[in-house]
C-alpha positions as a Markdown table, in Angstrom:
| # | Residue | x | y | z |
|---|---|---|---|---|
| 1 | Met | 6.3 | 12.4 | 37.5 |
| 2 | Thr | 6.6 | 15.0 | 34.7 |
| 3 | Pro | 3.5 | 16.8 | 33.5 |
| 4 | Glu | 2.0 | 15.7 | 30.2 |
| 5 | Arg | 3.5 | 17.5 | 27.2 |
| 6 | Pro | 1.5 | 18.1 | 24.0 |
| 7 | Ser | 2.5 | 16.1 | 21.0 |
| 8 | Leu | 5.0 | 17.5 | 18.6 |
| 9 | Trp | 2.3 | 18.3 | 16.0 |
| 10 | Arg | 0.3 | 20.4 | 18.6 |
| 11 | Arg | 3.4 | 22.3 | 19.5 |
| 12 | Leu | 4.1 | 23.4 | 16.0 |
| 13 | Gly | 2.8 | 26.8 | 14.8 |
| 14 | Pro | 0.6 | 27.2 | 11.7 |
| 15 | Ala | 3.5 | 28.0 | 9.4 |
| 16 | Glu | 5.5 | 25.1 | 10.7 |
| 17 | Arg | 2.6 | 22.8 | 10.2 |
| 18 | Ala | 2.1 | 24.0 | 6.6 |
| 19 | Phe | 5.7 | 23.5 | 5.9 |
| 20 | Ala | 5.7 | 20.0 | 7.4 |
| 21 | Leu | 2.6 | 19.1 | 5.3 |
| 22 | Leu | 4.4 | 20.4 | 2.2 |
| 23 | Ile | 7.4 | 18.2 | 2.9 |
| 24 | Val | 5.1 | 15.2 | 3.4 |
| 25 | Ala | 3.3 | 16.0 | 0.1 |
| 26 | Val | 6.6 | 16.3 | -1.8 |
| 27 | Ala | 7.9 | 13.0 | -0.3 |
| 28 | Ile | 4.7 | 11.2 | -1.3 |
| 29 | Gly | 4.8 | 12.7 | -4.8 |
| 30 | Gly | 8.4 | 11.5 | -5.2 |
| 31 | Val | 7.6 | 8.0 | -4.1 |
| 32 | Leu | 4.7 | 7.9 | -6.5 |
| 33 | Leu | 7.0 | 9.1 | -9.4 |
| 34 | Ile | 9.6 | 6.5 | -8.6 |
| 35 | Ala | 6.9 | 3.8 | -8.4 |
| 36 | Asp | 5.5 | 4.9 | -11.7 |
| 37 | Gly | 8.9 | 4.9 | -13.4 |
| 38 | Leu | 9.6 | 1.4 | -12.1 |
| 39 | Tyr | 6.2 | 0.2 | -13.3 |
| 40 | Leu | 6.8 | 1.7 | -16.8 |
| 41 | Lys | 10.3 | 0.1 | -16.9 |
| 42 | Ala | 8.9 | -3.3 | -16.0 |
| 43 | Lys | 6.1 | -2.9 | -18.5 |
| 44 | Ala | 8.5 | -1.9 | -21.3 |
| 45 | Glu | 10.7 | -4.9 | -20.6 |
| 46 | Gln | 7.7 | -7.2 | -21.0 |
| 47 | Ser | 6.7 | -5.6 | -24.3 |
| 48 | Pro | 7.8 | -7.7 | -27.3 |
| 49 | Ala | 7.3 | -4.8 | -29.7 |
| 50 | Leu | 10.1 | -2.8 | -28.2 |
| 51 | His | 12.6 | -5.5 | -28.6 |
| 52 | Ser | 12.3 | -5.6 | -32.4 |
| 53 | Leu | 12.8 | -1.8 | -32.7 |
| 54 | His | 16.5 | -1.9 | -31.6 |
| 55 | Ala | 19.0 | -1.5 | -34.3 |
| 56 | Pro | 21.9 | -4.0 | -34.6 |
| 57 | Val | 24.7 | -3.2 | -32.2 |
| 58 | Ala | 28.2 | -2.5 | -33.6 |
| 59 | Lys | 30.9 | -4.6 | -32.0 |
| 60 | Ser | 34.6 | -4.2 | -32.1 |
| 61 | Asp | 37.2 | -6.9 | -32.0 |
| 62 | Glu | 40.6 | -6.9 | -30.3 |
| 63 | Asn | 42.2 | -4.8 | -33.2 |
| 64 | Gly | 39.6 | -2.0 | -32.7 |
| 65 | Ser | 37.9 | -2.6 | -36.1 |
| 66 | Ile | 34.1 | -2.3 | -35.9 |
| 67 | Glu | 31.9 | -4.9 | -37.4 |
| 68 | Thr | 28.1 | -5.0 | -37.4 |
| 69 | Ala | 26.1 | -7.9 | -36.1 |
């Protein structure tokens, strides 16, 4: 049998623990920013007011001439 080894967290020094916590905080912040962006995107797609603000889109035919919708 091998002797019990302390967990990885207990083997880290104070600076290494601080750095690990910093990485975790940045990762959580990034996930929250992505979730917030997805929420805002979904909310904007549901808003009828934003759909009426778009200008008409110019379309081109096979000859390359541009006509407005």
